[in-house]
Each structure stands twice: as structure tokens, then as C-alpha cells.
Phi, psi and omega in degrees: 000328178293322181296320182289327177291321179296315179298316179298320178294318177298317179298319178294318179296319178294331182273348183306311183303325180288331181282330180280121181258117180252138180295140179296143180251134175262133178250130176248124180271127184236130177244126176261118188227154170217150183238140174228150176233123181054039178082358181255127180295121183263329182178169180220149178203161176248120176255129179244147175280351174201140180249003175222131178223165174279157180300150177129206187284122182232127176250125174266113176268111189249131178234126174273109180267006179292150174274339188222339190254146170282136175229169177213165174234126180240136178251120177241141172260114183203148172253008176287147174288152182301330179290344179267351182288145181294125185230131178258101181296336179289322179272340181071032183221154170284147182275092186300328183291347178263006181231166178259097177279132179270342182158170182203158169253110190271150168030071176275122175292158178309135179079357185261160180231167175199173179219157180217129177244130184226153167262102187262137178266163178300142178149181177272141178230166174227131175252136185208162171249130182246024171294150181310124177086342186289321177304307183299328178279002172109009183273074174202153179203147178280152181215135186239136175245123183253162177273348181263188183273005185292132174222146181239129177268147180247021185289000000 
């Protein structure tokens, strides 16, 4: 009788992974880039492999592809147009304390990477770098989370 109980326990333990249902995770590849011509900075941007994902667990895999500049990625949930965000021109930065940041990958040195995992609800989001001057240089992009299975690739 002990042997049969042991066999039943082994079968139950083996079945546990199949019984636990884990929400699917979406991974978004993010490249933080800047371009320069003859040593003069021409522009900055955030490139995503997709700009629309379904609601749930989302991991942002972030790579700073700059050769010389530190960048960061901040995730904001907002329906404000970028022209309506609070901006301090003296500091060259968006005023983060007046917005709801959901998280960030801070100060990535050139060639370094990081990741951020969030549970996102449907709605409009903004991804940005808020290093001084980077917002104004174009390091921001819209991001959408849907309630359906729709996803959009940006490749």
C-alpha cells in the first residue's frame, strides 16, 4: 500500500506543471539609438520590434546601441499628446514627478542592456528616454496595449 501511495504522489508531482496555468508573456525588443554625422549629434530614437501588444505580462528587452551616450527607457501610461507633457526646458527633461511612471531601465551605458517586466492593462502608453536633451531630440514613441490578441510588429 505504501508503494502505491508513493507512485500516486510521483504522478501528482509530475502533473503539477501541466496543472499550473501561467499567463503568456510578450517580449518587446527595444533599441535605444542615436546618430551622429562628423561628430555632431543628428537625432535619437527608440526602435521597437512591435508597437502594439495584448494586455498582460510584457517584458521590455532594452539595448543601448549608442557608441557614446547613456540612455534609459521609461514606461508611462498616458493618453496625453507628447506636446501636453510637462517639460522643463532648463533641464531639458520631462517632469517625471507629474506623470505616472510604471517603471524604467535606468542609465544604460553604451552597449549595455537591461530588462523591465510589467503587467500592462489595455490603453495608450509612451516609452521615452529622459536623459537631458534626449526627449527633445526625439527619444520617445507611442505604445499600445489592447484587450484582444492583436499585436503589431514594427520590423
